[in-house]
Steps between C-alpha positions, in 0.01 A plus 500: 500500500809734524547784742172656484391741779210376711341707769310310775251695698399279794466560873549149638886455549474106461333537165743757384786279598349202326430698175831675500708191539284331216572786264859549578548128438409582129743795488243769539566839674255533775401808696257487800238737635271435800249778449300638225668842514854343507395289210391802293822690574722196411307431186568851385872502576583129428295469184427129539421275216251300713310578821404217739233665710280394807165670516476515870754765596509680843460851370260452209344280246720333230226606242610854557862405419387342180314799381765746583781284358300445176501882457857499392616140461397184295728259686319182589345471850456147666258520785534293815145411590339360814289186424163649574333745268498466119360861490846624623670312224271655236530846649881476487503364145254765387708774657813391304660194667620244252475177703428376858639232718305357796664463836636264602716427190802296410831610348435315159161684444646832598784473266283373221268793536794748512656338193180550308482871580872567433476318177191702388686825608835414343356322176289795423276287283206723575540730207640248255269433210543123507460300809543113523430234770515139427374440144278813522616826308320838527590749241343821629602706199306266261228424772562125432531197756633169381540159672759254366526708186115500441319819522242508779156654442442713809181707559564885553434445873741197522775701319462790734528272795812343379637834410456625861695187632771541234541861608570393865643146485549353850284759661156401662221683325193531709150433376423863552803600303394281200142597507594871499773455239307266260133589560510844665432659836125430481563122522726467808253276682435256207746232608316237286625684181865426603443144590307416179745662273816372687358158462465534128848671462655198685338269274699653210821580688551201728580131407282401799264781590399317829872505603615837366879547441498870416188676599516427881212569747559680815193385697261789596727755356564471126744336256870533393696416182783259575764536231733222645441153654 
């Protein structure tokens, strides 16, 4: 992963120590902050390439950190979330977080999530006209999608859904985000729209739609595009 700079904003010393040791074992440069205000100061001075953020901070809500940080930085944010409350995960993702990790978590999962975000950041595939994963190729300049060299016939809705995922590979996109982006702000409560069209898109993208390899469900929250096994 190289010597990317990671800022960890977490008030529990044991978790900070655990995360720091895991990240440093991968050669990452780690900075620590125990409060929201210290995290904002350090994020401005350190210019991290990734932020690992606990939502429950002693001097404020981690959501406020996300909103302020997003005002000047597009660096990915990996949220550390308590097990309870999917609403909090959705709020964090809608505020601008890129992924979340439920406490307690292991080293392998932590590093896998970090790799995804740093790869997305470093690879800068978001703006490239052609994106590929497995045998799927999406040519956004030509508005064409193929699988195994054969062109897929996607509906306009299916294409726009896939376009959202390809614009943010590895990032969790909430149901509300997809509804607002694809159907418009008047449809943010129509969750069945997403479920129906995602099922149809998977039938065309996935070898086994019942065991998706690329379009992964984040239960109760949304979906993500997984570019690598």
